[in-house]
C-alpha positions in Angstrom: -0.2 -0.4 0.0 3.0 2.7 0.9 4.8 1.8 -2.5 1.2 2.6 -4.4 0.4 5.7 -2.9 4.5 6.5 -3.0 3.6 5.8 -7.2 0.4 8.0 -7.1 2.6 11.1 -4.9 4.8 10.9 -7.6 2.3 10.7 -10.3 0.9 13.9 -9.1 4.0 15.7 -8.3 5.4 15.0 -11.8 3.7 15.5 -13.6 0.6 16.9 -11.7 -14.4 20.6 7.1 -42.7 29.1 30.8 -39.2 28.8 32.4 -37.9 29.8 35.6 -34.1 31.4 34.6 -32.0 33.2 36.9 -29.5 35.1 35.7 -29.8 34.4 31.7 -28.2 36.7 29.6 -29.4 37.5 26.4 -28.2 36.3 22.7 -30.4 38.9 21.1 -33.5 40.7 21.6 -36.0 38.0 22.3 -33.7 34.9 22.0 -32.1 33.3 24.9 -28.8 32.0 25.0 -29.5 28.1 25.2 -26.2 27.4 27.1 -27.7 29.5 30.2 -31.1 27.4 30.3 -32.4 25.3 33.7 -34.6 22.4 33.3 -38.5 23.2 33.1 -39.6 20.1 34.3 -38.5 17.2 35.8 -34.9 15.0 34.0 -36.4 13.4 30.7 -39.9 15.5 30.1 -39.9 16.2 26.3 -39.2 19.9 26.8 -36.4 19.3 28.8 -34.7 16.6 25.9 -35.8 19.8 23.4 -33.7 22.2 25.7 -31.0 19.8 25.7 -30.6 19.2 22.2 -30.6 22.6 21.4 -27.6 23.3 24.0 -25.4 20.3 22.3 -26.2 22.6 18.7 -27.5 18.5 17.4 -30.2 19.6 14.3 -31.7 16.2 14.0 -31.8 15.6 18.2 -33.8 19.3 18.1 -36.1 17.7 15.6 -36.9 14.8 17.2 -37.6 16.5 20.6 -39.7 19.1 18.8 -41.5 16.9 16.8 -42.3 15.2 20.2 -43.8 17.4 21.3 -46.4 18.4 18.8 -47.1 14.5 18.8 -48.0 14.4 22.3 -49.8 17.6 22.9 -47.6 19.4 24.3 -46.4 21.7 21.6 -48.6 24.9 23.7 -46.2 24.4 26.7 -42.8 25.8 25.2 -42.3 29.1 26.0 -42.1 31.5 23.5 -38.3 31.9 23.0 -37.7 28.6 22.8 -39.4 28.6 19.0 -36.3 30.8 18.4 -33.5 28.9 19.6 -35.1 25.7 17.7 -34.9 27.2 14.3 -31.6 28.6 15.1 -30.4 25.2 15.7 -30.8 24.6 11.9 -28.2 27.6 11.1 -26.2 26.9 8.4 -22.4 26.8 8.9 -20.8 29.6 6.3 -18.2 27.5 5.2 -20.2 24.3 5.6 -21.2 21.5 2.7 -24.7 20.6 2.6 -25.7 17.5 0.7 -29.3 18.7 -1.2 -31.1 15.8 0.9 -29.9 17.5 4.0 -31.1 20.6 2.4 -34.5 19.4 2.3 -34.3 17.6 5.4 -33.4 21.2 7.2 -36.3 23.2 4.9 -39.1 20.6 6.1 -37.7 21.2 9.6 -38.2 24.6 9.1 -41.2 25.1 7.9 -42.5 23.4 10.9 -41.4 25.3 13.2 -42.1 28.5 11.7 -45.9 27.2 11.9 -45.9 26.6 15.2 -43.8 29.5 16.2 -46.3 31.2 14.4 -49.4 29.8 15.9 -47.7 30.5 19.4 -47.6 34.2 18.4 -44.0 34.5 18.5 -42.3 37.1 16.3 -39.2 36.1 14.0 -36.2 38.5 14.7 -33.7 39.6 12.2 -31.7 36.9 13.3 -34.4 34.3 12.5 -34.7 35.7 8.8 -31.1 35.6 8.5 -31.1 31.9 9.4 -33.9 31.3 6.6 -32.1 33.5 4.3 -29.2 31.6 4.4 -31.1 28.3 4.3 -33.0 29.6 1.2 -29.9 30.6 -0.3 -27.9 27.8 -0.3 -30.8 25.4 -1.5 -31.2 27.4 -4.5 -34.6 28.5 -3.6 -34.8 31.8 -5.1 -38.6 32.4 -4.9 -38.7 31.2 -1.0 -35.3 33.6 -0.1 -37.4 36.2 -1.7 -40.9 35.9 -0.5 -38.7 35.6 3.1 -37.2 39.2 2.4 -40.7 40.8 1.7 -41.6 39.3 5.1 -39.1 40.7 7.0 -40.8 43.7 8.9 -38.1 44.7 11.7 -35.0 46.1 10.2 -32.9 44.4 8.0 -28.9 44.4 9.7 -25.9 44.1 6.9 -26.0 40.1 7.5 -29.3 40.6 6.0 -28.1 41.8 2.6 -25.5 40.2 2.5 -27.2 37.0 2.5 -29.7 38.2 0.5 -27.0 38.9 -2.3 -25.9 35.7 -1.7 -28.8 33.9 -2.0 -28.8 35.9 -5.5 -25.9 34.6 -6.6 -26.2 30.8 -5.3 -29.9 30.9 -7.4 -27.6 32.7 -10.6 -30.4 35.7 -9.8 -27.2 38.1 -10.9 -29.0 41.5 -11.9 -30.9 40.8 -8.0 -27.3 41.3 -6.6 -26.8 44.5 -7.9 -29.9 45.2 -6.6 -29.9 44.8 -3.8 -26.9 46.5 -2.9 -28.6 49.8 -4.7 -30.6 49.3 -1.9 -28.4 48.4 0.8 -27.0 51.7 0.2 -30.3 53.4 0.1 -31.2 52.4 3.4 -28.3 53.5 5.0 -26.6 50.2 5.7 -23.0 50.3 5.3 -21.6 47.7 2.9 -18.6 45.1 4.5 -16.2 42.8 3.1 -18.9 40.3 2.5 -20.6 42.7 0.2 -17.8 43.4 -2.0 -16.6 39.7 -2.3 -20.1 39.2 -3.2 -19.8 41.5 -5.8 -16.8 39.9 -7.0 -18.3 36.7 -7.4 -21.5 37.9 -9.0 -19.0 39.9 -12.1 -17.3 36.6 -11.9 -20.0 34.4 -12.8 -21.5 37.4 -15.4 -17.8 37.3 -17.3 -17.1 40.7 -15.8 -13.4 39.6 -14.9 -12.2 43.7 -15.8 -15.4 44.8 -13.3 -14.1 42.2 -10.7 -10.3 43.3 -10.5 -12.3 47.3 -10.6 -13.5 46.5 -7.3 -10.7 44.5 -5.9 -8.2 47.5 -6.7 -11.0 50.1 -5.8 -11.7 48.5 -2.2 -8.8 46.3 -1.0 -5.9 47.2 -3.0 -3.3 49.6 -1.0 -3.1 53.1 -1.7 0.4 53.6 -1.8 0.9 53.8 -5.7 4.9 55.0 -4.3 6.4 51.3 -5.0 5.9 49.6 -7.9 6.0 46.4 -6.2 2.4 47.2 -4.3 0.7 47.0 -7.9 -2.5 45.0 -7.6 -3.1 44.0 -11.2 -0.7 42.8 -13.3 0.1 42.7 -16.9 -1.2 38.9 -16.5 -5.2 40.1 -15.7 -7.4 40.1 -18.5 -8.4 43.3 -19.7 -11.3 42.7 -22.7 -12.3 46.2 -23.9 -15.1 45.0 -26.1 -16.5 42.8 -22.8 -19.9 44.7 -21.5 -20.1 46.1 -18.2 -23.4 44.3 -16.9 -26.2 42.5 -17.9 -28.5 45.2 -20.0 -31.0 45.6 -16.5 -27.8 46.1 -13.8 -27.0 49.5 -12.8 -23.1 49.7 -13.8 -20.4 49.4 -10.6 -20.1 53.4 -11.3 -23.4 54.4 -10.7 -24.8 51.7 -8.1 -21.0 51.8 -5.6 -19.7 54.9 -4.0 -16.1 56.0 -3.7 -14.3 53.7 -1.1 -14.0 55.8 2.7 -10.6 53.1 3.0 -9.5 50.7 1.9 -10.4 46.9 3.1 -8.2 44.2 4.2 -9.0 41.0 1.6 -9.9 37.4 3.2 -9.4 34.1 2.0 -13.0 34.6 0.7 -12.3 37.9 -1.6 -9.6 35.9 -3.2 -11.5 33.0 -3.5 -14.1 35.2 -5.8 -11.3 36.7 -7.4 -9.6 33.1 -8.4 -13.4 32.1 -9.6 -13.5 35.2 -11.8 -10.5 34.5 -14.0 -10.3 30.8 -13.7 -14.2 31.0 -15.7 -12.0 33.1 -17.8 -9.3 30.5 -18.2 -6.6 33.1 -17.2 -4.4 30.9 -15.8 -1.6 33.1 -15.7 -4.1 35.5 -13.4 -4.7 32.5 -11.6 -0.5 31.9 -10.8 -0.4 35.8 -9.6 -2.9 35.7 -7.7 -1.2 32.3 -5.7 1.9 33.0 -5.5 2.3 37.1 -5.8 -0.6 38.6 -4.4 -1.6 36.1 -1.8 1.7 36.7 0.2 1.6 40.4 -0.7 -1.8 40.5 1.9 -0.1 37.5 4.0 -2.7 35.4 3.3 -1.7 31.7 3.5 -3.9 29.9 1.3 -6.6 27.3 3.0 -8.7 24.5 1.6 -11.1 26.7 -0.3 -8.4 28.6 -2.3 -6.4 25.7 -2.6 -9.8 24.1 -4.1 -10.3 27.0 -6.5 -7.0 26.9 -7.7 -7.2 23.4 -8.7 -10.7 23.5 -10.0 -9.8 26.3 -12.9 -6.4 24.7 -13.3 -8.3 21.5 -14.4 -11.0 23.7 -15.7 -8.2 25.7 -18.1 -6.0 21.9 -19.3 -3.4 22.9 -17.2 -2.8 19.8 -15.7 0.8 20.6 -14.7 -0.1 23.8 -12.3 -3.1 22.1 -10.9 -0.7 19.3 -9.5 1.6 21.4 -8.6 -0.8 23.0 -6.8 -1.8 20.1 -5.3 1.5 19.1 -4.1 1.8 22.7 -2.4 -1.2 21.9 -0.6 0.2 18.6 0.8 3.5 20.5 1.8 1.7 23.2 3.6 -0.4 20.3 5.9 -4.1 21.0 4.6 -6.1 17.7 3.6 -7.3 17.8 0.5 -10.4 16.8 0.5 -12.9 14.8 -2.1 -13.8 17.9 -4.4 -10.0 19.0 -4.5 -9.6 14.8 -6.1 -12.6 15.1 -7.9 -11.2 18.2 -10.7 -7.9 15.7 -10.7 -9.9 12.9 -11.3 -13.2 14.0 -13.7 -9.7 15.8 -15.8 -8.0 12.5 -16.3 -11.1 10.4 -16.2 -13.3 12.6 -18.8 -10.4 14.9 -20.6 -8.1 12.9 -21.0 -10.0 9.6 -21.3 -7.5 7.5 -18.4 -9.6 5.8 -16.5 -6.6 3.7 -15.0 -5.0 6.9 -14.0 -8.5 8.4 -12.4 -9.0 5.4 -11.2 -5.6 5.2 -9.2 -6.6 8.8 -7.9 -9.4 7.4 -6.5 -7.2 4.7 -4.5 -4.6 7.3 -3.5 -7.3 9.7 -1.9 -9.0 6.7 -0.2 -6.1 5.0 1.6 -3.4 8.0 1.7 -6.2 10.2 3.4 -9.2 7.8 4.2 -11.8 10.0 2.4 -14.8 8.4 0.6 -14.9 8.5 -2.8 -18.5 9.3 -4.0 -20.6 6.9 -6.2 -20.2 9.3 -9.3 -17.1 8.4 -9.5 -17.2 5.0 -10.0 -20.2 5.8 -12.2 -18.1 7.6 -14.4 -15.7 5.4 -14.5 -18.0 1.7 -15.7 -19.1 4.8 -18.3 -16.0 5.3 -20.0 -15.2 0.7 -19.9 -18.7 0.2 -21.0 -18.0 2.5 -23.8 -14.7 0.5 -24.8 -16.5 -2.6 -24.7 -14.2 -2.9 -21.7 -16.8 -5.6 -20.2 -14.8 -7.5 -17.5 -13.6 -3.6 -16.0 -16.7 -2.5 -16.1 -18.3 -5.4 -14.1 -15.1 -5.1 -11.7 -16.1 -1.5 -10.8 -19.6 -2.3 -11.0 -19.5 -4.4 -7.9 -17.4 -1.7 -5.9 -20.0 0.9 -6.9 -23.1 -1.5 -5.4 -21.1 -1.9 -2.2 -20.4 1.6 -1.4 -24.1 2.4 -2.4 -25.0 -0.1 0.0 -23.1 1.3 2.6 -24.3 4.5 1.8 -27.6 3.5 2.2 -27.0 1.7 5.7 -25.7 5.2 7.4 -28.4 7.9 5.9 
């Protein structure tokens, strides 16, 4: 096994995560910190189980306890604030990955909680609405996100606007991003780093790489231009004079974005958005410049998201040598790749170069070296390739592995 791992690593380098409450502090208006809750009834009671699940921040346990309360007819006994704490248990992690099945489950849970909360006369706070906006955005449900936004009667904060803008990006409603940003300015809400990151991402997805660069230069670039080495936009960056700024219904940046009052500090999300913008244009010299020059210039060490984005777009551009070198850099930095990183390399070898044996070797390396379970789609891809070329024995061998993997996945659900 060690020899096999060394062989694959060599290949990659060579060619290539009603209560009695005493002294309770509040998380925000109307919401109680769950860690400060006292038991409401005898240990083992349904309401106490809900409190315990909320404390543990376990969404499945919260849902089970909440459902048990509804089924027993005791949901009316739940103090009004607890509906919000139950809802908050389904808050998605900003950088977390959620399968479509899990998102569907969360949406169903949240929908039922909202019905019960409204029957109890609980009025949602801005933090509750932010939970919903994040969930609907990640679920790619623009109707739910826009309906939620229109329902908000309380004062929205900058997170609300940022989440709604991100939902528009996730739902491919790019024109809406700039409309929301205009409204944010009109409502007197100060944009922050996340706001401009989202604008860069939206421009990148629309193909407006020049506008994405301009946003970075205007809001994140050092203002000291005496030192030429501080130049942010390199000669490698694409400057397409024929590129239209926006789709017809979207306002130009010069109209909707006010002049910056201060230079902001970019984050890894800023550079991920910039990498995405240039990657979509297959601007590999620009990707290399961001990685090797701009990140060190801002003292930002690449994380898994940055490496994943670089490898994704290098593979997309057909520059497998750069993808492999980036993978080796990531390993040398001590950052553990995830299945998404390997999937970019896998798909390049399997689909672009039609080398199923090399692609399967990448799967084996991922599994043996990092303990990462391959996705069933990887094996399905290999099976299709072998069937296409009438390699029946290979297809049957992989199909056996595919069935075992799928069966194990179903058992764990």
